[in-house]
Backbone as CSV, one residue per row, in Angstrom:
resi,resn,N_x,N_y,N_z,CA_x,CA_y,CA_z,C_x,C_y,C_z
1,UNK,15.636,-29.098,202.135,15.049,-28.558,203.299,13.765,-29.202,203.606
2,UNK,13.934,-29.345,204.955,12.431,-30.058,205.069,11.809,-29.010,206.274
3,UNK,10.986,-29.063,206.379,9.998,-28.626,207.298,8.502,-29.189,208.055
4,UNK,8.675,-28.648,209.171,7.439,-29.575,210.134,6.162,-28.541,209.957
5,UNK,4.985,-28.719,209.454,4.264,-27.543,210.534,2.752,-29.086,211.440
6,UNK,3.029,-28.509,211.799,2.034,-29.392,213.543,0.611,-28.481,213.865
7,UNK,-0.279,-28.583,213.570,-1.802,-28.106,213.863,-2.346,-28.852,215.076
8,UNK,-2.501,-28.428,216.398,-2.831,-28.955,216.906,-4.194,-28.612,217.592
9,UNK,-5.336,-29.757,217.754,-6.274,-30.433,218.314,-6.509,-31.586,219.266
10,UNK,-7.268,-32.255,218.924,-7.893,-33.136,219.739,-8.754,-34.227,218.640
11,UNK,-7.960,-35.163,218.688,-8.739,-36.695,217.929,-10.195,-36.650,218.298
12,UNK,-11.037,-37.127,217.586,-12.324,-37.680,217.794,-13.593,-37.079,217.269
13,UNK,-14.513,-37.277,216.519,-15.912,-36.546,215.931,-16.152,-35.273,216.657
14,UNK,-16.103,-35.532,218.040,-17.020,-34.973,219.174,-16.239,-33.648,219.496
15,UNK,-14.837,-33.641,218.953,-13.614,-32.640,218.809,-13.947,-31.748,217.456
16,UNK,-14.466,-32.367,216.368,-14.092,-31.710,214.997,-13.677,-30.780,215.181
17,UNK,-15.063,-30.015,215.058,-15.699,-28.414,214.662,-15.372,-27.778,216.105
18,UNK,-14.883,-28.061,216.998,-14.525,-26.853,218.113,-13.317,-25.952,217.573
19,UNK,-13.461,-24.921,218.939,-12.272,-23.842,218.566,-10.766,-24.398,218.959
20,UNK,-11.057,-25.242,219.972,-9.659,-25.874,220.032,-8.838,-26.913,218.711
21,UNK,-9.982,-27.054,217.958,-9.198,-27.539,216.858,-9.025,-26.877,215.835
22,UNK,-8.868,-25.413,215.754,-8.238,-25.060,214.251,-7.050,-25.278,213.802
23,UNK,-6.132,-25.948,215.087,-5.229,-26.635,214.155,-4.920,-27.763,213.260
24,UNK,-5.661,-28.243,213.705,-6.315,-29.524,212.276,-7.112,-28.932,211.446
25,UNK,-8.053,-27.928,211.375,-8.268,-27.425,210.250,-7.402,-26.911,209.064
26,UNK,-6.784,-25.486,209.782,-5.487,-25.222,208.903,-4.542,-26.357,208.536
27,UNK,-4.774,-27.519,209.696,-3.421,-28.401,208.318,-3.856,-28.858,207.819
28,UNK,-5.581,-29.178,207.378,-6.183,-29.937,206.304,-6.172,-28.857,205.185
29,UNK,-6.108,-28.282,205.467,-5.773,-26.702,204.350,-4.840,-27.091,203.014
30,UNK,-3.545,-26.797,204.407,-2.423,-26.818,204.226,-2.185,-28.043,202.893
31,UNK,-2.309,-28.868,203.700,-2.293,-30.902,202.642,-3.177,-30.446,201.235
32,UNK,-4.460,-30.069,201.587,-4.963,-29.798,200.195,-4.516,-28.470,199.617
33,UNK,-3.850,-27.296,199.824,-3.218,-26.838,198.708,-1.717,-27.512,198.559
34,UNK,-1.094,-27.990,199.077,-0.127,-29.590,198.816,-0.600,-30.282,197.885
35,UNK,-1.602,-30.873,197.662,-2.243,-31.621,196.639,-1.768,-33.137,197.633
36,UNK,-1.788,-33.090,199.025,-1.298,-34.231,199.893,-2.439,-35.015,200.642
37,UNK,-2.160,-35.820,200.899,-3.141,-36.763,201.526,-2.600,-37.355,202.861
38,UNK,-3.566,-37.310,204.039,-3.470,-37.692,204.856,-3.298,-38.797,205.916
39,UNK,-1.792,-39.727,206.436,-2.249,-41.184,206.148,-1.525,-41.719,208.185
40,UNK,-2.659,-42.331,208.705,-1.962,-42.839,210.163,-0.660,-43.420,209.811
41,UNK,-0.220,-42.555,210.861,1.268,-42.864,211.261,1.915,-42.845,212.960
42,UNK,2.770,-42.904,213.005,2.981,-42.864,214.371,2.551,-41.405,214.965
43,UNK,2.148,-41.357,216.107,1.575,-39.852,216.308,0.544,-38.931,216.222
44,UNK,0.240,-39.917,215.107,-1.111,-38.908,214.186,-1.933,-39.307,212.913
45,UNK,-1.612,-38.115,211.915,-1.728,-37.840,210.666,-0.664,-37.522,209.966
46,UNK,-0.668,-37.601,209.334,0.890,-36.498,208.345,0.419,-36.842,207.397
47,UNK,0.457,-35.887,206.449,0.896,-35.312,204.929,2.127,-34.661,205.023
48,UNK,2.475,-35.596,203.277,3.962,-34.781,202.845,3.888,-34.242,201.516
49,UNK,3.511,-32.832,201.281,4.255,-32.448,200.280,5.347,-31.816,199.836
50,UNK,5.367,-30.962,198.925,6.410,-30.124,198.408,5.666,-29.102,198.463
51,UNK,6.522,-27.886,198.701,5.721,-26.412,198.622,7.484,-25.445,197.705
52,UNK,7.255,-25.344,196.464,8.280,-24.642,196.188,10.052,-24.926,196.320
53,UNK,9.841,-26.641,196.095,11.161,-27.242,195.878,11.247,-27.631,197.816
54,UNK,10.433,-27.227,198.648,10.805,-27.785,200.137,9.794,-28.422,200.263
55,UNK,10.223,-29.884,201.294,9.705,-30.615,201.666,9.113,-30.470,203.235
56,UNK,7.280,-29.890,202.870,6.961,-30.446,203.735,6.046,-31.384,204.823
57,UNK,5.982,-31.449,206.288,5.792,-32.364,206.509,4.389,-31.965,207.279
58,UNK,3.109,-32.127,207.464,2.359,-31.394,207.854,1.519,-32.644,208.837
59,UNK,1.426,-32.619,209.966,1.132,-33.479,210.999,0.089,-32.865,212.176
60,UNK,-0.926,-33.876,212.152,-2.064,-33.328,213.049,-1.461,-34.160,214.141
61,UNK,-0.965,-34.156,215.230,-1.352,-34.863,216.465,-2.620,-35.904,216.752
62,UNK,-2.284,-36.997,217.356,-3.908,-37.960,217.924,-3.265,-38.110,219.272
63,UNK,-2.497,-37.361,220.286,-2.359,-37.630,221.262,-3.226,-36.816,222.040
64,UNK,-4.471,-36.235,221.814,-4.608,-34.947,222.603,-3.808,-34.140,222.971
65,UNK,-4.422,-32.956,223.081,-3.886,-31.144,223.136,-2.721,-31.624,223.885
66,UNK,-2.942,-32.217,225.564,-2.087,-32.310,226.183,-0.978,-33.114,226.485
67,UNK,-0.723,-33.728,224.995,0.167,-34.567,225.269,0.866,-34.432,223.473
68,UNK,0.810,-33.676,222.860,0.959,-32.934,221.700,2.844,-32.645,221.260
69,UNK,3.259,-32.743,222.668,4.868,-32.832,222.509,5.276,-33.758,221.817
70,UNK,4.740,-34.689,222.334,5.762,-36.006,221.887,5.540,-36.345,220.343
71,UNK,4.850,-36.434,220.175,4.460,-36.268,218.768,4.981,-35.016,217.673
72,UNK,5.380,-34.163,218.712,6.987,-33.117,217.886,7.509,-33.852,217.957
73,UNK,8.248,-34.334,218.978,9.392,-34.223,219.011,9.878,-35.610,218.009
74,UNK,8.966,-36.992,218.122,8.688,-37.565,217.748,9.497,-37.363,215.858
75,UNK,8.640,-36.184,215.626,8.564,-36.542,214.228,9.985,-35.451,213.568
76,UNK,10.488,-34.553,214.346,11.028,-33.587,214.762,12.577,-34.446,214.225
77,UNK,13.059,-35.549,215.500,13.427,-36.562,215.267,13.938,-37.274,214.292
78,UNK,12.850,-38.133,213.989,12.861,-38.555,213.078,13.530,-38.419,211.608
79,UNK,12.391,-37.707,210.505,12.810,-36.583,210.062,14.139,-35.744,209.901
80,UNK,14.667,-35.076,211.143,15.809,-34.590,211.125,15.881,-33.153,210.589
81,UNK,14.756,-32.355,211.500,13.816,-31.387,210.954,14.575,-30.205,212.393
82,UNK,15.405,-29.134,211.614,15.765,-28.372,212.777,14.853,-27.294,213.495
83,UNK,15.124,-26.914,214.380,13.766,-26.383,215.436,13.030,-25.556,214.480
84,UNK,14.317,-24.582,214.297,13.399,-23.251,213.316,12.589,-23.860,212.088
85,UNK,12.958,-24.617,211.984,11.849,-25.111,211.169,10.635,-25.802,211.204
86,UNK,10.321,-25.294,212.465,8.891,-26.879,213.060,8.020,-24.663,213.352
87,UNK,7.021,-25.340,212.629,5.691,-24.675,212.915,4.495,-24.598,213.406
88,UNK,4.034,-24.205,214.926,2.733,-24.943,216.024,1.724,-23.997,215.101
89,UNK,0.630,-24.496,215.173,-0.526,-23.987,214.396,-1.331,-23.916,215.981
90,UNK,-1.919,-22.913,216.625,-2.426,-22.964,217.638,-3.782,-21.927,217.500
91,UNK,-4.802,-22.647,218.806,-5.808,-21.836,219.174,-5.432,-20.817,220.250
92,UNK,-5.890,-19.411,220.302,-5.175,-18.653,221.177,-6.585,-17.720,221.647
93,UNK,-6.922,-17.710,222.893,-8.045,-16.908,223.702,-7.659,-15.850,224.100
94,UNK,-6.320,-15.034,223.598,-6.260,-14.068,224.450,-6.254,-12.796,222.795
95,UNK,-6.498,-13.152,221.762,-6.835,-12.689,220.523,-8.265,-12.646,219.970
96,UNK,-8.732,-11.556,219.391,-9.867,-11.454,218.767,-10.387,-12.671,217.787
97,UNK,-11.382,-12.875,217.439,-11.819,-13.762,216.130,-11.108,-13.941,215.390
98,UNK,-10.110,-14.513,214.640,-9.745,-14.590,213.578,-8.710,-13.824,213.534
99,UNK,-7.537,-13.299,214.697,-6.453,-12.740,214.208,-5.425,-13.457,213.998
100,UNK,-4.635,-13.352,213.068,-3.191,-14.178,212.899,-1.949,-13.351,213.772
101,UNK,-1.776,-13.938,214.438,-0.089,-13.576,215.139,1.030,-14.680,215.242
102,UNK,1.546,-14.361,214.460,2.509,-15.672,214.394,4.112,-15.449,215.036
103,UNK,5.021,-16.138,215.837,5.911,-15.459,216.577,7.224,-16.450,216.236
104,UNK,8.562,-15.602,216.928,9.180,-16.961,216.910,9.478,-17.713,217.997
105,UNK,9.050,-17.249,218.975,9.416,-17.567,220.660,7.928,-17.558,221.515
106,UNK,7.857,-17.654,222.342,7.261,-17.582,223.654,6.247,-18.551,224.406
107,UNK,5.453,-17.986,225.672,5.077,-18.989,226.678,4.214,-19.869,226.147
108,UNK,3.427,-20.793,227.133,2.665,-21.382,226.411,1.288,-20.266,226.618
109,UNK,1.396,-19.583,227.417,0.075,-18.927,227.980,-1.280,-19.336,228.533
110,UNK,-0.267,-20.760,228.969,-1.806,-21.400,229.892,-2.134,-22.595,228.613
111,UNK,-1.775,-22.946,227.412,-2.366,-23.400,226.263,-1.435,-24.878,226.598
112,UNK,-2.359,-25.932,227.073,-1.793,-27.053,226.826,-1.205,-27.512,226.088
113,UNK,-1.113,-27.899,225.030,-0.486,-28.289,223.917,0.354,-27.862,223.159
114,UNK,0.980,-25.940,223.974,2.189,-25.241,223.674,2.955,-25.774,225.028
115,UNK,2.604,-25.844,226.374,3.077,-26.709,227.711,3.735,-28.179,227.242
116,UNK,2.984,-28.823,226.790,3.782,-29.776,226.301,4.839,-30.146,225.772
117,UNK,4.192,-28.847,224.683,5.555,-29.235,223.408,7.077,-28.368,224.181
118,UNK,6.645,-27.161,225.152,7.996,-26.811,225.651,8.849,-27.854,226.742
119,UNK,7.265,-28.571,227.305,8.260,-29.710,228.405,9.333,-30.547,227.190
120,UNK,8.825,-31.066,226.382,9.437,-31.837,225.481,10.713,-31.960,224.790
121,UNK,10.625,-30.489,224.334,11.857,-30.149,223.395,12.926,-28.823,224.516
122,UNK,12.209,-28.954,225.857,13.423,-28.366,226.820,13.535,-26.716,225.993
123,UNK,12.581,-26.329,225.374,12.179,-24.791,224.969,11.293,-24.551,224.336
124,UNK,11.073,-23.011,224.312,10.105,-22.000,223.886,10.061,-21.398,222.165
125,UNK,11.775,-21.602,221.879,12.243,-20.746,220.967,11.608,-21.562,219.702
126,UNK,10.517,-21.936,219.318,10.017,-22.144,218.046,8.731,-21.228,217.690
127,UNK,8.363,-21.439,216.203,7.782,-20.272,215.487,6.363,-20.908,216.182
128,UNK,5.390,-19.891,215.832,4.232,-20.638,216.379,3.031,-19.726,215.342
129,UNK,1.931,-20.160,215.097,1.115,-19.254,214.330,-0.564,-19.310,215.378
130,UNK,-0.902,-18.467,216.249,-1.767,-18.619,216.765,-3.309,-17.672,216.022
131,UNK,-4.200,-18.314,216.061,-5.467,-18.166,216.096,-6.305,-17.722,216.716
132,UNK,-6.679,-16.499,216.627,-7.952,-16.194,217.842,-9.152,-16.666,218.015
133,UNK,-8.973,-17.106,218.830,-10.592,-17.381,219.458,-11.551,-16.457,220.017
134,UNK,-10.914,-15.429,220.570,-11.330,-14.785,222.009,-11.500,-15.421,222.758
135,UNK,-12.260,-14.407,223.709,-12.649,-15.209,224.820,-13.763,-14.878,225.464
136,UNK,-14.869,-15.309,224.674,-16.167,-14.779,225.101,-16.757,-16.259,225.552
137,UNK,-16.369,-16.049,227.038,-17.085,-16.603,227.811,-16.971,-16.098,229.043
138,UNK,-18.007,-16.823,230.153,-18.474,-16.294,231.502,-17.108,-16.834,232.555
139,UNK,-16.979,-16.564,233.552,-16.201,-17.235,234.750,-16.247,-18.884,234.677
140,UNK,-15.383,-19.288,234.707,-15.659,-20.553,234.730,-16.047,-21.593,233.814
141,UNK,-16.231,-20.985,232.609,-16.260,-21.712,231.281,-15.660,-21.659,229.980
142,UNK,-14.588,-21.320,230.987,-13.123,-21.500,229.777,-13.418,-23.159,228.744
143,UNK,-13.788,-24.012,229.812,-13.232,-25.416,228.651,-14.552,-25.445,228.203
144,UNK,-15.675,-25.282,227.999,-16.764,-25.307,227.375,-16.547,-24.409,226.209
145,UNK,-16.049,-23.472,226.616,-15.835,-22.512,225.024,-14.650,-22.644,224.548
146,UNK,-13.627,-23.329,224.864,-12.788,-23.362,224.072,-13.159,-24.749,223.081
147,UNK,-13.908,-26.147,224.321,-14.177,-26.903,223.659,-16.279,-26.950,223.034
148,UNK,-16.319,-25.731,222.684,-17.485,-25.553,221.916,-17.253,-25.594,220.808
149,UNK,-18.520,-25.618,219.980,-18.418,-25.260,218.456,-18.277,-23.422,217.745
150,UNK,-17.968,-23.208,216.703,-17.936,-21.756,216.645,-19.271,-21.072,216.299
151,UNK,-19.785,-20.103,216.706,-21.352,-19.490,216.562,-21.152,-19.165,214.999
152,UNK,-22.378,-18.696,214.536,-22.943,-18.647,213.073,-22.189,-17.644,212.533
153,UNK,-22.056,-16.643,213.270,-20.572,-15.221,212.931,-19.737,-15.888,212.081
154,UNK,-18.909,-16.714,213.100,-17.562,-17.337,213.514,-17.370,-18.105,212.629
155,UNK,-18.708,-18.694,211.682,-18.796,-19.730,210.851,-18.804,-19.091,209.525
156,UNK,-18.877,-18.255,209.547,-19.175,-17.226,208.391,-17.750,-16.808,207.625
157,UNK,-17.059,-16.268,208.463,-15.556,-16.150,208.030,-14.540,-17.090,208.287
158,UNK,-15.012,-18.122,209.013,-13.949,-19.030,209.668,-13.160,-19.894,208.008
159,UNK,-14.036,-20.183,207.137,-13.352,-20.357,205.720,-11.799,-19.578,205.421
160,UNK,-12.197,-18.060,205.065,-11.642,-17.071,204.940,-9.940,-17.009,205.506
161,UNK,-10.792,-17.013,206.966,-9.031,-17.115,208.245,-8.696,-18.454,207.755
162,UNK,-9.186,-19.258,208.025,-8.108,-21.110,207.377,-7.438,-20.283,206.078
163,UNK,-8.014,-19.739,205.147,-7.042,-19.656,203.905,-5.959,-19.126,204.560
164,UNK,-6.363,-18.051,205.167,-5.652,-16.805,205.192,-4.232,-17.494,206.306
165,UNK,-4.488,-18.257,207.414,-3.523,-18.297,207.915,-3.248,-20.209,207.345
166,UNK,-3.268,-20.730,206.066,-2.646,-21.993,205.254,-1.485,-20.993,204.565
167,UNK,-1.821,-19.907,203.793,-1.550,-18.828,203.230,-0.263,-18.039,204.125
168,UNK,0.082,-17.835,205.270,0.875,-17.825,206.006,2.060,-18.586,206.697
169,UNK,1.389,-20.151,206.889,1.945,-21.246,207.280,2.857,-22.094,205.686
170,UNK,2.673,-21.406,204.566,3.363,-21.788,204.092,4.945,-21.256,203.248
171,UNK,3.976,-19.463,203.497,5.007,-18.263,203.709,6.399,-18.708,204.093
172,UNK,6.066,-18.774,205.884,7.244,-19.370,206.895,8.126,-20.223,205.430
173,UNK,7.586,-21.404,205.049,8.457,-22.350,204.458,9.488,-21.473,203.321
174,UNK,8.638,-20.518,202.734,9.339,-20.250,201.695,10.448,-18.666,202.059
175,UNK,9.442,-17.892,202.656,10.071,-17.098,202.991,10.703,-16.543,204.143
176,UNK,10.363,-17.522,205.077,10.953,-17.163,206.565,10.185,-16.680,207.723
177,UNK,10.182,-16.500,209.006,8.965,-16.124,210.068,8.945,-14.782,209.825
178,UNK,10.613,-14.313,209.811,10.582,-12.473,209.731,9.476,-11.798,208.488
179,UNK,9.682,-12.659,207.410,9.288,-11.815,205.982,7.660,-12.270,206.255
180,UNK,6.963,-14.071,206.988,5.776,-13.872,207.033,4.851,-13.188,208.297
181,UNK,6.056,-12.482,209.540,5.470,-11.731,210.444,4.860,-10.772,209.831
182,UNK,5.933,-9.989,208.871,5.651,-8.594,208.658,5.056,-8.497,207.207
183,UNK,4.844,-9.887,206.416,3.336,-9.360,206.063,2.119,-9.849,206.601
184,UNK,1.878,-11.003,207.500,0.717,-11.273,207.472,0.101,-10.516,209.242
185,UNK,0.937,-10.713,210.179,0.614,-10.324,211.710,-0.663,-9.319,212.119
186,UNK,-1.945,-9.834,212.125,-2.592,-8.543,212.478,-3.563,-9.079,211.290
187,UNK,-3.478,-9.530,210.097,-3.989,-9.153,209.269,-5.064,-9.903,209.736
């Protein structure tokens, strides 16, 4: 059985430690847990590993957020991975910092990465793991906030939250979405 876990983010050092790149950070932790290294490949960086006998592909698309769907669709088709075995990790302004929310489906909620995936896959019915980044910005400053770096308090808690999200992602692979939602949502 194969799984595709996609951490959304933007390539380049100027984006590396931004809130919008939390998907890349969680993907890095998952690859570390799997003892897998990222290699440059079509549409991004891919790490391959095994988790409890299941093959796991961890992708960090290099398409920039707005075109993430191209990478997801390519790897889904190339590796023949069914929709129910795909997990997208993304940031979410609607959730308080560090809140974990896994869902089986849903709208893009204005997130350009999810919008691109929805368009390319022609469905909203795929698992997503949302990392709360809160919405602590003044009117008209959303882009600056999302592409901004973590504050000191967030930075202090970030490592523990990334670890929790990595565990939830691997639980999705082994225990399925229903069990993972019950065990991790809101924690």
